[in-house]
N, CA, C and O of each residue as an XYZ file, in Angstrom:
552
protein
N     -79.573    -83.085    249.366
C     -78.947    -83.874    250.415
C     -77.802    -83.097    251.055
O     -77.691    -83.052    252.280
N     -76.956    -82.490    250.239
C     -75.816    -81.749    250.748
C     -76.266    -80.593    251.634
O     -75.595    -80.258    252.611
N     -77.389    -79.990    251.300
C     -77.911    -78.870    252.071
C     -78.320    -79.312    253.476
O     -78.087    -78.577    254.436
N     -78.914    -80.476    253.619
C     -79.332    -81.006    254.922
C     -78.135    -81.282    255.814
O     -78.176    -81.002    257.012
N     -77.088    -81.820    255.252
C     -75.892    -82.162    256.029
C     -75.254    -80.904    256.604
O     -74.686    -80.953    257.694
N     -75.332    -79.817    255.923
C     -74.714    -78.574    256.381
C     -75.371    -78.030    257.647
O     -74.783    -77.199    258.339
N     -76.578    -78.489    257.954
C     -77.277    -77.991    259.140
C     -76.922    -78.747    260.416
O     -77.288    -78.317    261.509
N     -76.222    -79.853    260.290
C     -75.832    -80.621    261.473
C     -74.644    -79.958    262.166
O     -73.774    -79.389    261.507
N     -74.609    -80.034    263.489
C     -73.427    -79.514    264.188
C     -72.240    -80.448    263.950
O     -72.405    -81.609    263.578
N     -71.075    -79.925    264.168
C     -69.879    -80.754    264.021
C     -69.779    -81.705    265.216
O     -70.467    -81.540    266.224
N     -68.922    -82.683    265.079
C     -68.712    -83.624    266.183
C     -68.182    -82.881    267.409
O     -68.565    -83.182    268.539
N     -67.311    -81.923    267.179
C     -66.768    -81.121    268.285
C     -67.891    -80.387    269.009
O     -67.933    -80.371    270.239
N     -68.800    -79.780    268.249
C     -69.931    -79.060    268.852
C     -70.851    -80.010    269.619
O     -71.320    -79.679    270.708
N     -71.107    -81.187    269.050
C     -71.930    -82.187    269.738
C     -71.278    -82.642    271.036
O     -71.930    -82.725    272.077
N     -70.002    -82.931    270.962
C     -69.264    -83.397    272.133
C     -69.254    -82.335    273.228
O     -69.455    -82.646    274.402
N     -69.023    -81.099    272.847
C     -68.995    -80.006    273.814
C     -70.376    -79.776    274.433
O     -70.487    -79.561    275.640
N     -71.411    -79.821    273.624
C     -72.773    -79.640    274.142
C     -73.135    -80.757    275.111
O     -73.747    -80.505    276.149
N     -72.766    -81.974    274.781
C     -73.037    -83.105    275.660
C     -72.249    -82.987    276.959
O     -72.776    -83.256    278.039
N     -70.995    -82.588    276.850
C     -70.154    -82.417    278.042
C     -70.759    -81.370    278.981
O     -70.811    -81.587    280.192
N     -71.213    -80.250    278.441
C     -71.840    -79.186    279.254
C     -73.139    -79.684    279.884
O     -73.442    -79.362    281.033
N     -73.898    -80.464    279.133
C     -75.147    -81.037    279.651
C     -74.855    -81.989    280.813
O     -75.542    -81.965    281.834
N     -73.845    -82.815    280.648
C     -73.457    -83.738    281.718
C     -72.954    -82.985    282.940
O     -73.247    -83.368    284.072
N     -72.200    -81.918    282.718
C     -71.746    -81.100    283.846
C     -72.941    -80.576    284.639
O     -72.942    -80.639    285.868
N     -73.940    -80.069    283.962
C     -75.126    -79.529    284.630
C     -75.854    -80.621    285.413
O     -76.262    -80.406    286.554
N     -76.013    -81.779    284.804
C     -76.682    -82.892    285.476
C     -75.899    -83.331    286.712
O     -76.474    -83.512    287.785
N     -74.589    -83.501    286.559
C     -73.762    -83.932    287.688
C     -73.698    -82.872    288.777
O     -73.596    -83.197    289.959
N     -73.757    -81.616    288.385
C     -73.786    -80.522    289.364
C     -75.025    -80.641    290.253
O     -74.938    -80.502    291.474
N     -76.165    -80.896    289.638
C     -77.411    -81.057    290.394
C     -77.357    -82.293    291.293
O     -77.845    -82.264    292.423
N     -76.768    -83.366    290.793
C     -76.623    -84.582    291.605
C     -75.710    -84.305    292.803
O     -76.014    -84.713    293.925
N     -74.600    -83.619    292.567
C     -73.677    -83.302    293.656
C     -74.349    -82.429    294.712
O     -74.184    -82.672    295.908
N     -75.104    -81.418    294.288
C     -75.825    -80.565    295.241
C     -76.775    -81.402    296.099
O     -76.881    -81.195    297.307
N     -77.462    -82.348    295.459
C     -78.382    -83.244    296.165
C     -77.647    -84.114    297.180
O     -78.089    -84.252    298.321
N     -76.546    -84.691    296.771
C     -75.761    -85.552    297.657
C     -75.252    -84.764    298.857
O     -75.317    -85.247    299.988
N     -74.745    -83.556    298.623
C     -74.252    -82.730    299.731
C     -75.373    -82.416    300.716
O     -75.169    -82.457    301.930
N     -76.538    -82.107    300.198
C     -77.695    -81.821    301.053
C     -78.055    -83.043    301.901
O     -78.314    -82.922    303.098
N     -78.069    -84.211    301.274
C     -78.423    -85.435    301.983
C     -77.393    -85.790    303.057
O     -77.763    -86.192    304.160
N     -76.125    -85.647    302.747
C     -75.080    -85.931    303.734
C     -75.190    -84.964    304.901
O     -75.075    -85.371    306.057
N     -75.412    -83.686    304.609
C     -75.532    -82.682    305.677
C     -76.740    -82.985    306.566
O     -76.654    -82.852    307.786
N     -77.852    -83.386    305.975
C     -79.036    -83.762    306.759
C     -78.744    -84.982    307.630
O     -79.152    -85.031    308.791
N     -78.050    -85.950    307.079
C     -77.690    -87.153    307.829
C     -76.805    -86.788    309.023
O     -77.026    -87.255    310.140
N     -75.809    -85.954    308.769
C     -74.902    -85.546    309.848
C     -75.655    -84.797    310.948
O     -75.359    -84.971    312.130
N     -76.618    -83.973    310.571
C     -77.406    -83.225    311.559
C     -78.210    -84.180    312.444
O     -78.338    -83.966    313.649
N     -78.742    -85.223    311.836
C     -79.557    -86.179    312.589
C     -78.719    -87.088    313.484
O     -79.164    -87.461    314.569
N     -77.516    -87.448    313.046
C     -76.710    -88.445    313.741
C     -75.511    -87.864    314.486
O     -74.656    -88.623    314.941
N     -75.427    -86.575    314.620
C     -74.293    -85.957    315.310
C     -74.398    -86.204    316.814
O     -75.450    -86.598    317.316
N     -73.307    -85.970    317.516
C     -73.311    -85.982    318.976
C     -73.950    -84.663    319.413
O     -73.287    -83.626    319.427
N     -75.216    -84.702    319.763
C     -75.969    -83.473    320.037
C     -75.503    -82.775    321.309
O     -75.718    -81.574    321.474
N     -74.875    -83.509    322.196
C     -74.326    -82.878    323.408
C     -73.081    -82.070    323.086
O     -72.797    -81.061    323.732
N     -72.341    -82.523    322.077
C     -71.108    -81.838    321.716
C     -71.325    -80.756    320.664
O     -70.810    -79.646    320.803
N     -72.090    -81.071    319.603
C     -72.252    -80.150    318.482
C     -73.624    -79.493    318.529
O     -74.645    -80.139    318.290
N     -73.634    -78.211    318.838
C     -74.874    -77.433    318.885
C     -75.121    -76.823    317.508
O     -74.278    -76.103    316.974
N     -76.282    -77.120    316.947
C     -76.644    -76.574    315.635
C     -76.998    -75.100    315.801
O     -77.907    -74.755    316.556
N     -76.281    -74.239    315.095
C     -76.509    -72.798    315.190
C     -77.444    -72.299    314.093
O     -78.439    -71.630    314.372
N     -77.120    -72.626    312.851
C     -77.913    -72.138    311.721
C     -77.465    -72.830    310.447
O     -76.480    -73.568    310.431
N     -78.202    -72.579    309.390
C     -77.786    -73.016    308.050
C     -77.157    -71.811    307.364
O     -77.697    -70.706    307.409
N     -76.024    -72.031    306.737
C     -75.339    -70.974    306.004
C     -75.119    -71.404    304.572
O     -74.905    -72.580    304.275
N     -75.177    -70.432    303.703
C     -74.987    -70.701    302.286
C     -73.504    -70.740    301.960
O     -72.727    -69.904    302.422
N     -73.125    -71.727    301.156
C     -71.758    -71.847    300.693
C     -71.733    -71.949    299.188
O     -72.693    -72.412    298.572
N     -70.639    -71.518    298.597
C     -70.467    -71.613    297.150
C     -69.074    -72.160    296.889
O     -68.080    -71.629    297.384
N     -69.018    -73.215    296.113
C     -67.716    -73.737    295.698
C     -67.743    -74.034    294.208
O     -68.766    -74.428    293.647
N     -66.606    -73.836    293.593
C     -66.439    -74.169    292.189
C     -65.969    -75.616    292.107
O     -64.999    -76.003    292.758
N     -66.662    -76.403    291.307
C     -66.337    -77.816    291.136
C     -66.056    -78.087    289.671
O     -66.182    -77.199    288.827
N     -65.679    -79.305    289.380
C     -65.440    -79.681    287.982
C     -66.729    -79.674    287.168
O     -66.688    -79.717    285.938
N     -67.874    -79.621    287.851
C     -69.170    -79.588    287.172
C     -69.707    -78.170    287.028
O     -70.708    -77.949    286.344
N     -69.057    -77.221    287.659
C     -69.513    -75.840    287.644
C     -69.684    -75.354    289.080
O     -69.540    -76.132    290.023
N     -69.989    -74.082    289.244
C     -70.171    -73.564    290.600
C     -71.450    -74.118    291.217
O     -72.491    -74.182    290.564
N     -71.358    -74.512    292.469
C     -72.553    -74.964    293.172
C     -72.768    -74.090    294.400
O     -71.819    -73.680    295.069
N     -74.028    -73.819    294.677
C     -74.430    -73.070    295.853
C     -75.288    -74.007    296.680
O     -76.235    -74.608    296.172
N     -74.957    -74.129    297.949
C     -75.696    -75.034    298.807
C     -75.712    -74.496    300.231
O     -74.836    -73.729    300.629
N     -76.708    -74.905    300.983
C     -76.797    -74.516    302.386
C     -76.307    -75.689    303.219
O     -76.650    -76.843    302.963
N     -75.493    -75.367    304.227
C     -75.010    -76.409    305.116
C     -75.106    -75.946    306.554
O     -75.102    -74.750    306.845
N     -75.191    -76.912    307.442
C     -75.362    -76.610    308.860
C     -74.062    -76.133    309.494
O     -72.983    -76.658    309.224
N     -74.199    -75.135    310.334
C     -73.077    -74.530    311.052
C     -73.241    -74.878    312.529
O     -74.310    -74.674    313.104
N     -72.187    -75.401    313.136
C     -72.262    -75.892    314.503
C     -71.247    -75.206    315.409
O     -70.230    -74.670    314.969
N     -71.579    -75.250    316.702
C     -70.612    -74.858    317.726
C     -70.190    -76.123    318.436
O     -71.023    -76.878    318.938
N     -68.887    -76.347    318.475
C     -68.320    -77.488    319.180
C     -68.175    -77.084    320.644
O     -67.313    -76.272    320.983
N     -69.003    -77.640    321.499
C     -69.003    -77.261    322.913
C     -67.714    -77.674    323.621
O     -67.294    -77.008    324.568
N     -67.085    -78.754    323.180
C     -65.844    -79.215    323.815
C     -64.667    -78.306    323.493
O     -63.900    -77.929    324.379
N     -64.532    -77.961    322.232
C     -63.383    -77.169    321.796
C     -63.667    -75.677    321.753
O     -62.743    -74.872    321.635
N     -64.943    -75.299    321.848
C     -65.301    -73.883    321.835
C     -65.135    -73.211    320.487
O     -64.971    -71.992    320.423
N     -65.173    -73.982    319.403
C     -65.014    -73.397    318.070
C     -66.262    -73.672    317.239
O     -67.132    -74.446    317.637
N     -66.333    -73.031    316.090
C     -67.451    -73.199    315.160
C     -66.959    -73.940    313.921
O     -65.821    -73.761    313.488
N     -67.834    -74.778    313.354
C     -67.424    -75.570    312.208
C     -68.627    -76.065    311.416
O     -69.773    -76.006    311.863
N     -68.313    -76.552    310.227
C     -69.280    -77.241    309.383
C     -68.912    -78.720    309.437
O     -67.816    -79.098    309.022
N     -69.812    -79.560    309.941
C     -69.538    -80.997    309.978
C     -69.409    -81.564    308.571
O     -68.647    -82.505    308.345
N     -70.144    -81.000    307.633
C     -70.062    -81.463    306.249
C     -68.644    -81.294    305.709
O     -68.083    -82.221    305.123
N     -68.070    -80.114    305.905
C     -66.715    -79.845    305.423
C     -65.721    -80.810    306.057
O     -64.865    -81.379    305.380
N     -65.853    -80.980    307.366
C     -64.926    -81.848    308.089
C     -65.072    -83.303    307.635
O     -64.074    -83.996    307.440
N     -66.292    -83.756    307.471
C     -66.544    -85.136    307.066
C     -66.018    -85.412    305.666
O     -65.440    -86.471    305.421
N     -66.212    -84.472    304.745
C     -65.793    -84.664    303.354
C     -64.365    -84.180    303.085
O     -63.895    -84.205    301.948
N     -63.688    -83.743    304.139
C     -62.276    -83.334    304.063
C     -62.023    -82.243    303.025
O     -61.192    -82.397    302.131
N     -62.758    -81.137    303.164
C     -62.487    -79.991    302.307
C     -62.698    -78.713    303.102
O     -63.414    -78.694    304.102
N     -62.069    -77.659    302.644
C     -62.190    -76.351    303.270
C     -63.145    -75.519    302.424
O     -62.750    -74.966    301.397
N     -64.393    -75.430    302.853
C     -65.408    -74.715    302.096
C     -65.140    -73.235    301.945
O     -65.707    -72.589    301.063
N     -64.284    -72.688    302.792
C     -64.003    -71.250    302.709
C     -63.073    -70.907    301.548
O     -62.966    -69.739    301.176
N     -62.398    -71.904    300.967
C     -61.489    -71.654    299.846
C     -62.233    -71.273    298.570
O     -61.722    -70.506    297.754
N     -63.432    -71.807    298.402
C     -64.223    -71.449    297.229
C     -64.118    -72.406    296.069
O     -64.797    -72.218    295.059
N     -63.280    -73.438    296.177
C     -63.219    -74.435    295.119
C     -62.964    -75.806    295.725
O     -62.417    -75.933    296.820
N     -63.377    -76.830    294.980
C     -63.280    -78.196    295.470
C     -61.827    -78.661    295.502
O     -60.982    -78.111    294.797
N     -61.539    -79.665    296.313
C     -60.174    -80.194    296.352
C     -59.698    -80.730    294.999
O     -58.514    -80.628    294.678
N     -60.604    -81.296    294.209
C     -60.220    -81.806    292.893
C     -59.808    -80.661    291.964
O     -58.790    -80.755    291.279
N     -60.585    -79.599    291.939
C     -60.257    -78.436    291.100
C     -58.945    -77.820    291.580
O     -58.109    -77.419    290.770
N     -58.771    -77.747    292.886
C     -57.523    -77.207    293.441
C     -56.327    -78.056    293.003
O     -55.287    -77.521    292.617
N     -56.481    -79.360    293.064
C     -55.398    -80.264    292.664
C     -55.063    -80.107    291.185
O     -53.891    -80.049    290.814
N     -56.101    -80.039    290.333
C     -55.859    -79.831    288.903
C     -55.119    -78.525    288.653
O     -54.162    -78.482    287.880
N     -55.566    -77.462    289.309
C     -54.953    -76.148    289.112
C     -53.488    -76.157    289.545
O     -52.627    -75.612    288.854
N     -53.214    -76.772    290.678
C     -51.828    -76.839    291.154
C     -50.949    -77.658    290.215
O     -49.796    -77.301    289.975
N     -51.482    -78.741    289.690
C     -50.729    -79.565    288.737
C     -50.428    -78.772    287.471
O     -49.306    -78.807    286.966
N     -51.420    -78.062    286.960
C     -51.204    -77.241    285.762
C     -50.198    -76.122    286.029
O     -49.386    -75.798    285.163
N     -50.250    -75.541    287.208
C     -49.317    -74.458    287.553
C     -47.897    -74.995    287.695
O     -46.939    -74.339    287.286
N     -47.762    -76.178    288.268
C     -46.431    -76.747    288.492
C     -45.777    -77.204    287.185
O     -44.556    -77.139    287.042
N     -46.582    -77.658    286.247
C     -46.013    -78.174    285.002
C     -46.042    -77.175    283.854
O     -45.444    -77.409    282.804
N     -46.734    -76.069    284.056
C     -46.874    -75.090    282.979
C     -45.976    -73.885    283.156
O     -45.214    -73.790    284.118
N     -46.078    -72.970    282.214
C     -45.208    -71.795    282.241
C     -45.624    -70.711    283.250
O     -44.788    -69.927    283.698
N     -46.925    -70.671    283.609
C     -47.363    -69.592    284.499
C     -48.688    -69.923    285.162
O     -49.402    -70.837    284.750
N     -48.999    -69.151    286.206
C     -50.287    -69.294    286.882
C     -51.427    -68.888    285.947
O     -52.476    -69.530    285.912
N     -51.205    -67.825    285.204
C     -52.229    -67.365    284.260
C     -52.570    -68.453    283.228
O     -53.738    -68.686    282.918
N     -51.546    -69.100    282.716
C     -51.750    -70.146    281.721
C     -52.500    -71.334    282.339
O     -53.377    -71.919    281.703
N     -52.154    -71.677    283.565
C     -52.823    -72.788    284.258
C     -54.310    -72.481    284.438
O     -55.155    -73.342    284.196
N     -54.627    -71.266    284.858
C     -56.024    -70.866    285.050
C     -56.753    -70.848    283.709
O     -57.912    -71.257    283.627
N     -56.090    -70.382    282.674
C     -56.684    -70.350    281.337
C     -57.005    -71.770    280.855
O     -58.092    -72.010    280.330
N     -56.077    -72.703    281.027
C     -56.296    -74.081    280.591
C     -57.452    -74.720    281.364
O     -58.270    -75.435    280.786
N     -57.515    -74.464    282.643
C     -58.603    -74.996    283.469
C     -59.945    -74.436    283.002
O     -60.936    -75.160    282.910
N     -59.961    -73.143    282.711
C     -61.185    -72.490    282.226
C     -61.614    -73.049    280.875
O     -62.805    -73.246    280.636
N     -60.664    -73.304    279.999
C     -60.994    -73.848    278.674
C     -61.592    -75.250    278.794
O     -62.520    -75.598    278.064
N     -61.063    -76.039    279.705
C     -61.573    -77.403    279.869
C     -62.932    -77.432    280.562
O     -63.849    -78.115    280.107
N     -63.061    -76.691    281.663
C     -64.293    -76.741    282.450
C     -65.411    -75.884    281.869
O     -66.586    -76.146    282.122
N     -65.057    -74.866    281.096
C     -66.077    -74.044    280.462
C     -66.523    -72.851    281.274
O     -67.473    -72.166    280.896
N     -65.860    -72.592    282.375
C     -66.182    -71.407    283.175
C     -64.954    -71.005    283.973
O     -64.049    -71.812    284.188
N     -64.927    -69.759    284.408
C     -63.792    -69.241    285.165
C     -63.849    -69.741    286.606
O     -64.767    -69.405    287.355
N     -62.870    -70.538    286.979
C     -62.856    -71.169    288.292
C     -62.186    -70.292    289.332
O     -62.704    -70.124    290.436
N     -61.046    -69.737    288.988
C     -60.278    -68.929    289.937
C     -59.380    -67.967    289.175
O     -59.143    -68.124    287.977
N     -58.902    -66.994    289.877
C     -57.954    -66.057    289.258
C     -56.542    -66.614    289.410
O     -56.301    -67.515    290.214
N     -55.626    -66.073    288.638
C     -54.241    -66.521    288.768
C     -53.690    -66.157    290.161
O     -52.807    -66.842    290.678
N     -54.203    -65.103    290.746
C     -53.761    -64.712    292.096
C     -54.252    -65.710    293.141
O     -53.530    -66.026    294.087
N     -55.481    -66.208    292.974
C     -55.996    -67.234    293.889
C     -55.145    -68.491    293.813
O     -54.859    -69.123    294.830
N     -54.745    -68.847    292.602
C     -53.925    -70.031    292.413
C     -52.529    -69.848    293.019
O     -51.970    -70.765    293.622
N     -51.988    -68.652    292.844
C     -50.653    -68.361    293.388
C     -50.688    -68.480    294.892
O     -49.668    -68.276    295.551
């Protein structure tokens, strides 16, 4: 009996494995939701104002892990600029490389901790992957 018990993972290992599994599942759900919102925006946009140019690949680090997704790139005929309606609608800057939630966590850790390096290390330990460098956070 004692020999069988020794083969079970610890509660910590089980919890960590489940957390990583949930991160992967939620990452896939988030990618799906972003795709659906971007498709909706493409269909319902003001077509006279926003000219669809192309789909571009974006990568952002989220609390679920890094996600790679394609989003529509538009030219705003009124303002003469280029933009992603998805980014504007969801109120995030896709060029930063990380989600607003991850950015907020990192800034909170940096403000309350001893250093940028320590804040990035703590974020990495919790999320399970390297989100940003201490220089990016600074």
